[in-house]
C-alpha positions in Angstrom: -70.6 120.2 232.3 -73.1 117.4 233.1 -74.0 115.2 235.9 -73.1 111.7 235.7 -75.2 108.8 234.7 -76.7 108.5 231.3 -77.5 105.3 229.4 -74.9 102.5 230.4 -74.3 98.9 229.7 -73.8 96.3 232.4 -71.2 93.5 231.8 -72.0 90.0 231.1 -75.5 89.0 232.3 -76.6 86.1 230.8 -75.3 83.8 227.9 -77.7 83.3 225.0 -77.7 79.9 223.1 -78.5 80.5 219.3 -80.1 83.8 218.6 -83.4 85.5 218.5 -84.8 87.0 215.3 -87.6 89.6 215.4 -90.4 88.8 213.3 -91.6 91.1 210.5 -95.2 91.9 210.5 -97.3 89.2 208.8 -94.4 86.8 208.9 -95.6 83.1 209.7 -92.6 80.8 208.9 -90.0 80.0 211.5 -87.0 77.7 210.5 -84.5 78.6 213.4 -83.5 76.5 216.4 -84.9 73.1 215.0 -82.2 71.4 217.1 -84.0 72.6 220.2 -87.5 71.7 218.8 -86.2 68.2 218.0 -85.4 67.5 221.6 -88.6 69.5 222.8 -86.8 71.4 225.5 -88.4 73.9 227.6 -86.5 76.9 229.0 -86.5 80.5 230.2 -86.5 83.9 228.6 -84.7 86.6 230.7 -86.0 90.2 230.7 -83.7 92.9 232.0 -83.6 96.7 232.1 -80.7 99.1 231.7 -79.8 101.2 233.6 -82.6 100.2 235.9 -85.9 98.3 235.6 -88.2 100.8 234.5 -91.6 100.5 233.0 -93.9 97.4 233.4 -92.7 95.1 230.6 -94.5 92.1 229.3 -93.0 89.4 230.0 -91.9 91.0 233.4 -88.5 91.6 234.5 -86.9 88.4 235.6 -87.1 84.8 234.1 -90.1 83.2 232.5 -90.5 79.7 231.3 -91.6 79.1 227.8 -91.8 76.5 225.2 -89.3 76.2 222.3 -90.4 77.9 219.0 -93.2 79.6 220.8 -93.7 83.1 219.4 -93.5 85.7 222.3 -94.8 89.1 222.1 -92.6 91.6 224.0 -93.6 95.0 225.3 -91.8 97.6 227.4 -95.0 99.1 228.8 -95.7 102.8 228.8 -93.2 105.6 229.3 -92.7 105.9 233.1 -93.1 109.4 234.7 -92.6 109.2 238.2 -94.9 111.0 240.8 -94.9 112.2 244.3 -93.9 109.7 247.1 -91.3 107.8 244.9 -88.0 107.5 246.7 -84.9 109.2 245.4 -83.6 105.7 244.6 -86.4 105.0 242.1 -86.8 108.5 240.9 -89.2 111.4 241.8 -91.4 113.9 240.7 -89.9 115.6 237.6 -88.0 112.3 236.9 -89.0 110.0 234.2 -87.5 107.2 232.1 -88.1 107.0 228.3 -87.9 103.7 226.6 -85.3 103.9 223.6 -85.9 100.4 222.4 -84.4 96.9 223.0 -81.2 95.1 222.5 -79.5 91.7 223.0 -76.3 90.7 224.7 -73.2 91.0 222.6 -74.3 93.9 220.7 -74.7 97.9 221.3 -77.3 98.2 218.7 -80.6 99.5 220.1 -83.6 98.4 218.1 -86.2 101.2 218.1 -89.8 100.5 219.4 -91.5 99.5 222.5 -92.9 96.2 221.3 -91.9 93.2 219.1 -92.4 89.6 218.4 -89.9 87.0 218.4 -89.4 83.2 218.4 -88.1 82.0 221.7 -84.9 79.9 222.4 -83.8 78.7 225.9 -81.7 81.2 227.6 -82.7 84.2 225.3 -82.0 87.5 226.9 -84.0 90.8 226.0 -82.6 94.0 227.3 -85.1 96.9 227.5 -83.0 100.3 227.2 -84.0 103.3 229.0 -83.1 107.1 229.1 -83.4 109.0 232.3 -84.9 112.4 231.8 -85.2 115.3 234.0 -87.9 118.0 233.8 -86.2 121.5 233.9 -88.0 124.9 234.5 -86.1 128.1 234.0 -88.0 131.2 235.1 -91.1 131.8 233.2 -90.4 129.3 230.3 -92.2 126.1 229.8 -90.9 123.0 231.4 -88.7 120.9 229.1 -87.4 117.2 229.3 -83.8 116.8 229.0 -81.8 113.7 229.1 -79.6 112.6 231.9 -76.0 113.5 231.2 -76.9 116.4 228.7 -75.7 119.9 228.7 -78.5 122.4 229.0 -78.6 125.6 227.1 -81.0 128.4 228.6 -82.3 130.9 226.0 -83.7 134.2 227.6 -85.3 137.3 226.2 -83.1 140.2 225.1 -81.9 142.4 227.8 -82.7 139.9 230.6 -79.3 138.2 231.1 -79.7 139.2 234.7 -81.9 136.3 234.9 -79.1 134.0 234.2 -75.9 134.0 236.2 -73.6 132.4 238.9 -76.7 131.7 241.0 -78.9 130.6 238.1 -82.6 130.5 238.9 -83.3 127.1 237.5 -85.4 124.7 239.4 -84.8 121.1 238.7 -88.1 119.4 239.8 -87.5 116.1 242.1 -83.6 115.9 241.2 -80.5 116.2 243.0 -78.4 117.3 240.1 -76.9 120.5 239.3 -77.0 122.1 235.7 -74.4 124.3 234.1 -76.3 126.9 232.1 -74.8 128.5 228.9 -76.0 132.0 228.6 -77.6 132.9 225.4 -78.8 136.4 225.5 -80.6 138.6 223.0 -82.5 136.0 221.2 -86.2 134.9 221.1 -88.6 135.7 223.8 -89.8 133.2 226.5 -92.2 130.5 225.2 -91.4 131.8 221.6 -94.2 134.1 221.1 -95.4 135.5 217.8 -95.3 139.3 218.7 -92.7 141.8 219.7 -90.7 142.1 222.9 -91.7 145.6 224.4 -89.5 147.1 227.2 -91.1 149.4 229.7 -89.3 152.6 230.3 -92.0 154.8 231.6 -90.0 157.7 230.2 -92.8 160.0 229.5 -95.4 159.1 232.6 -96.8 156.1 234.3 -99.4 155.3 231.7 -99.1 151.9 229.9 -101.4 153.1 227.2 -98.7 155.8 226.4 -96.7 154.5 223.4 -93.7 156.9 224.4 -93.3 154.6 227.4 -92.3 151.7 225.5 -89.5 150.6 223.2 -88.3 147.6 221.3 -84.8 146.3 221.1 -84.3 148.5 218.1 -85.5 151.6 220.1 -88.9 151.9 218.3 -91.7 153.4 220.4 -95.2 151.7 220.5 -97.6 150.1 223.1 -97.7 146.4 223.3 -100.1 144.7 220.7 -101.6 141.2 220.6 -99.1 138.6 221.2 -96.4 140.8 222.4 -93.9 139.8 225.3 -93.7 142.7 228.0 -90.5 143.1 230.0 -89.8 145.5 232.9 -85.9 145.7 233.7 -83.8 147.4 236.3 -84.2 151.3 236.2 -87.7 151.2 234.7 -90.2 153.7 236.2 -93.6 152.9 238.0 -96.3 151.8 235.7 -100.1 151.9 235.8 -101.6 149.2 233.8 -104.4 151.2 231.9 -104.2 149.4 228.5 -107.4 147.9 227.1 -107.9 144.8 224.9 -104.5 143.5 224.5 -103.8 139.9 225.2 -99.9 139.4 225.9 -97.7 136.5 225.1 -95.6 136.8 228.3 -94.9 139.2 231.3 -91.2 139.3 232.8 -89.9 141.4 235.6 -86.1 141.0 236.1 -84.3 143.4 238.3 -87.3 145.9 238.2 -87.7 147.6 241.6 -90.8 149.7 240.7 -94.5 149.3 241.2 -97.1 148.3 238.7 -100.6 149.4 239.5 -103.3 147.6 237.9 -106.7 149.1 237.0 -108.2 145.8 236.2 -111.7 145.0 237.7 -115.1 146.2 236.4 -116.7 149.6 235.4 -119.0 151.1 237.9 -120.3 154.3 239.8 -118.7 155.8 242.8 -120.7 158.7 244.4 -122.6 158.9 241.0 -119.4 159.4 238.9 -118.4 156.7 236.4 -115.2 154.8 236.8 -113.5 152.6 234.4 -111.4 149.5 234.6 -108.9 148.6 232.1 -107.6 145.1 230.6 -109.1 142.5 228.5 -113.0 141.7 228.9 -113.5 138.3 230.1 -116.3 135.9 229.3 -118.4 137.2 232.2 -119.0 140.4 230.1 -118.1 142.5 233.2 -114.5 141.8 234.5 -111.5 143.2 232.8 -108.2 141.4 233.4 -104.6 141.1 232.5 -104.6 138.4 230.0 -101.5 136.3 229.1 -101.3 133.4 227.2 -98.1 132.2 228.2 -96.2 132.8 231.5 -95.7 135.4 234.0 -92.2 135.7 235.7 -91.9 138.3 238.7 -88.2 137.9 239.8 -88.7 141.5 241.6 -90.8 144.5 241.9 -94.5 145.0 243.2 -98.0 144.6 241.9 -100.8 146.5 243.3 -104.2 148.0 242.4 -105.7 151.5 242.5 -107.3 152.2 245.8 -111.1 152.4 245.8 -113.1 155.7 245.5 -115.7 156.7 248.0 -119.1 155.1 247.4 -122.7 155.5 248.1 -124.1 152.7 249.9 -126.7 151.8 247.2 -124.1 151.6 244.4 -123.5 148.2 243.1 -119.8 148.2 243.4 -120.4 148.4 247.2 -123.3 146.3 247.4 -121.8 143.2 246.0 -118.4 143.9 247.9 -116.3 143.9 244.7 -115.6 147.6 244.4 -114.2 148.9 241.2 -110.6 148.0 240.9 -108.8 144.7 242.0 -106.0 142.7 240.5 -107.4 140.2 238.0 -104.9 138.2 236.1 -105.8 135.4 233.4 -102.5 133.4 232.8 -102.5 130.4 230.4 -99.0 129.2 231.3 -97.1 129.4 234.6 -96.9 132.3 237.2 -93.6 132.7 239.0 -93.4 135.0 242.0 -89.9 135.0 243.3 -88.5 135.9 246.8 -87.8 139.4 245.7 -91.4 140.0 244.2 -94.7 141.2 246.1 -98.2 141.4 245.2 -99.4 144.1 247.9 -103.0 145.6 247.9 -102.8 146.6 251.5 -105.6 149.1 252.5 -106.8 149.3 248.9 -110.3 148.1 249.8 -113.4 150.2 251.0 -112.4 153.2 253.0 -116.0 153.9 254.3 -116.9 153.2 258.0 -119.5 150.4 257.1 -120.1 148.4 254.0 -123.8 147.8 253.0 -125.1 145.0 255.0 -122.1 144.5 256.9 -120.3 146.1 259.9 -117.4 148.3 260.5 -114.4 146.4 259.8 -116.0 143.1 259.0 -115.3 140.7 256.2 -114.2 137.1 256.6 -115.0 137.5 260.3 -117.3 139.5 262.2 -116.6 143.1 263.4 -116.4 144.2 266.9 -119.2 145.7 268.8 -116.7 148.2 270.2 -117.7 150.8 267.7 -121.2 151.4 268.5 -124.5 150.8 266.5 -122.7 149.5 263.4 -120.7 147.0 265.6 -121.2 143.4 265.5 -121.4 143.6 261.8 -121.7 140.4 260.1 -119.0 138.7 257.8 -119.7 139.2 254.0 -118.3 137.8 250.7 -118.1 134.6 249.2 -115.8 132.0 250.6 -114.9 129.8 247.7 -114.5 132.3 244.8 -113.2 135.3 246.6 -113.8 138.5 244.8 -114.7 140.8 247.9 -112.7 143.7 249.5 -112.0 144.5 253.0 -113.9 147.4 254.9 -112.8 150.5 256.9 -109.6 150.9 254.7 -109.3 147.4 254.3 -107.3 145.2 252.1 -107.8 145.1 248.4 -108.4 142.0 246.2 -106.1 139.5 244.2 -107.5 137.2 241.7 -105.2 135.0 239.9 -106.1 132.4 237.4 -103.2 130.1 236.2 -103.4 127.3 233.7 -100.1 125.9 234.7 -97.9 125.8 237.7 -97.8 128.7 240.3 -94.5 129.1 242.0 -95.0 131.4 245.2 -91.6 132.1 247.0 -92.6 135.8 247.5 -95.5 137.4 249.1 -99.3 138.1 248.3 -100.8 140.3 250.9 -104.3 142.0 251.0 -104.3 143.3 254.6 -105.4 146.3 256.4 -102.9 149.0 257.7 -102.2 149.6 261.4 -104.6 151.9 263.3 -104.7 153.1 266.8 -108.4 152.1 267.3 -110.9 150.3 265.2 -108.6 148.9 262.3 -110.1 147.7 259.1 -110.4 144.2 257.8 -108.3 141.9 255.7 -109.2 141.9 251.9 -109.6 139.2 249.6 -107.2 136.6 247.7 -108.0 133.8 245.3 -105.3 131.8 243.6 -107.0 129.3 241.0 -104.0 127.4 239.6 -103.2 123.9 238.0 -100.6 123.4 241.0 -98.9 125.3 243.7 -95.4 125.0 245.1 -93.0 127.3 247.0 -92.5 128.7 250.5 -93.8 132.2 250.3 -96.7 134.1 252.1 -100.4 134.5 251.4 -102.0 137.0 253.9 -105.2 138.9 254.4 -104.9 140.2 258.0 -106.7 142.8 259.8 -104.4 145.9 260.8 -102.6 145.4 263.9 -104.5 147.5 266.6 -104.3 147.1 270.6 -108.1 148.0 270.9 -109.4 145.6 268.3 -112.3 145.9 265.7 -111.4 144.6 262.5 -111.6 141.1 261.1 -109.6 138.8 258.7 -110.3 138.7 255.2 -111.0 135.7 252.9 -108.5 133.4 251.1 -109.2 130.8 248.6 -106.5 128.4 247.2 -107.5 126.0 244.2 -105.2 123.5 242.6 -106.9 121.8 239.6 -104.5 119.4 238.1 -105.5 115.7 238.6 -103.6 114.4 241.6 -102.5 118.0 242.7 -102.6 118.8 246.4 -100.8 121.5 248.7 -98.1 119.4 249.9 -95.6 121.0 247.8 -96.5 124.5 249.1 -94.7 125.0 252.4 -95.4 128.8 253.0 -97.6 130.7 255.3 -101.2 131.3 254.8 -103.1 133.5 257.2 -106.3 135.7 257.8 -105.6 136.4 261.6 -103.6 138.9 263.4 -101.8 137.4 266.5 -102.3 139.4 269.7 -104.9 141.7 268.8 -108.7 141.5 269.5 -109.8 140.7 265.9 -111.9 137.8 264.6 -110.0 135.7 262.1 -111.0 135.2 258.5 -111.4 132.3 256.3 -109.0 130.1 254.2 -110.4 127.7 251.8 -108.5 124.8 250.1 -109.8 123.0 247.1 -108.4 120.2 244.9 -109.7 118.6 241.8 -110.7 115.6 244.0 -113.1 117.7 246.2 -115.5 118.2 243.2 -116.0 121.8 244.4 -116.3 121.3 248.1 -113.0 121.6 249.6 -111.7 122.2 253.1 -112.6 125.4 255.1 -110.0 126.3 257.6 -110.7 128.8 260.5 -107.2 129.4 261.9 -107.4 131.7 265.1 -104.6 133.9 266.2 -104.3 131.8 269.5 -106.4 133.8 271.9 -109.3 132.0 273.4 -112.6 132.5 271.2 -110.8 133.1 268.0 -109.3 136.5 268.9 -111.6 137.1 271.9 -112.1 135.3 275.3 -115.5 133.8 275.7 -116.3 136.4 278.2 -115.6 139.3 276.0 -118.9 139.2 274.3 -118.8 142.7 273.0 -116.2 141.7 270.7 -118.4 139.9 268.1 -119.2 136.3 267.2 -116.2 134.9 265.2 -115.5 133.9 261.8 -118.4 133.8 259.2 -118.4 130.1 257.8 -121.4 130.5 255.8 -122.3 133.1 253.1 -126.1 132.4 252.6 -125.5 130.6 249.3 -125.7 126.8 250.1 -123.2 125.9 247.3 -120.7 128.5 248.7 -121.4 127.1 252.4 -120.9 123.2 251.6 -117.5 121.7 252.5 -115.8 118.4 252.8 -114.5 119.4 256.1 -114.4 122.3 258.4 -111.3 122.5 260.5 -111.0 125.0 263.4 -107.6 125.5 264.9 -105.7 127.5 267.2 -108.7 128.9 269.2 -110.6 129.8 266.1 -114.3 130.4 266.5 -116.8 129.7 263.6 -120.2 131.5 263.5 -123.4 131.0 261.2 -126.1 133.6 261.2 -129.8 133.0 261.5 -131.2 132.1 258.0 -127.8 130.6 256.9 -127.1 127.0 256.4 -123.6 125.5 256.8 -123.2 122.0 255.4 -120.2 119.9 256.3 -118.9 116.3 256.0 -117.0 116.5 259.1 -115.8 119.1 261.7 -112.3 118.8 263.2 -111.4 121.1 265.9 -107.8 121.2 267.5 
């Protein structure tokens, strides 16, 4: 079934005296309509659009006066793709009109092309014909444009028919229509892909590097290779992603309720012992990541990373606050996190009492003085490019680089677990994407504790597509814990228009002083809004809300275009 509309033809519009003949290229002789030329009549040309006046044609829609025998150049203008802010009556984001060509009254024939030249006669009518199209996205597949009135067939990977059902997870950007989806299972993988579809079973153990844990549709064992699509279905066992050097085509989780534990990050020493990260080595020569050229679709299940080992304070993994293991994903296409999916790195950060150069439970905010000489520890970590971990069993770190659209309806959490006293700090989350939509949750909270101590983490959200902003993401972003004595962390928003200097938000928990009253001076200074790196501490705007409290240490510089406090 299809929704109504499509290309339609209106009834009598104008009468046309004589006829109009399109010119061939290079033609220079005109012998028609000499009766009009003889009397030197002037008249009108009428331009209309069907089904609506899309585009920006020349001559414009309406009537224009021209001289007889004049040769007129007609153009439909460019293909129209509607953007944000256009009303429903005129289309909307994800709706466009494609020019099919032009026609004349009395004939259903559509002449192909978006421009032509013709002799003019009084009362001539040119009808530009348009086809309304909708952008359709089905889970992890690339968006496609389909004609208004067309049936849509969705092709999904083998074994993933659970993706397509009565409540079909199809998003139709900017439209009010409903699609009937024809199921077509056991066919090609999402986005095509040149490799093999590999299904995770975990039959032998949790290691992704064990070929006995994988099988193809034909039952053949073998680890994923370059260009393969990975699918985790219902019933599959938990996985540890410890596979090196393999770039995937796509990653799909459908009905999977287990946990994937990533060992991406970077190699390093912990208490003098060598620890290894796993994945594809990125251009920085240090970071190993899950690398996917196509799309990632998480309809269900959980992602996390391995907890940090114990470190000596002078070891690099602790000194630069990155640790060994973090979730690092480099995705060329889209990234979808459904309502049933979670990325959770709670308490996967540093487990020690104090991080080198920082205090007990510090991170995006200062730690509490409640815990003795290590108290009042300063905030640490970069604000814009967040790769740091929380401290005192603080939150871990999630770093997502997405070339296309990130749809976040699930949860990304890098918080600290609850404690009876002196809880740890929130971790770090960095989402670097083309655009961001959804209604999910991004959280880097300190662990809830009545006695205070820890601080919020650091969150950075980048959207890089021209014109993209954060208006389509209506979810929750927080680095504070309401009702406890803890300094809030930082939330940074950046669009392409910001040229690297976006808005820094200090969003307090609602208690005076950003978690503390001004009289409770023993509970630290607030949120660290400068990192010691001027480029990382320069912002278009600093916004302080909900009793937040910003702090800059001696020797640090904060540079902002404006400060807004509410």
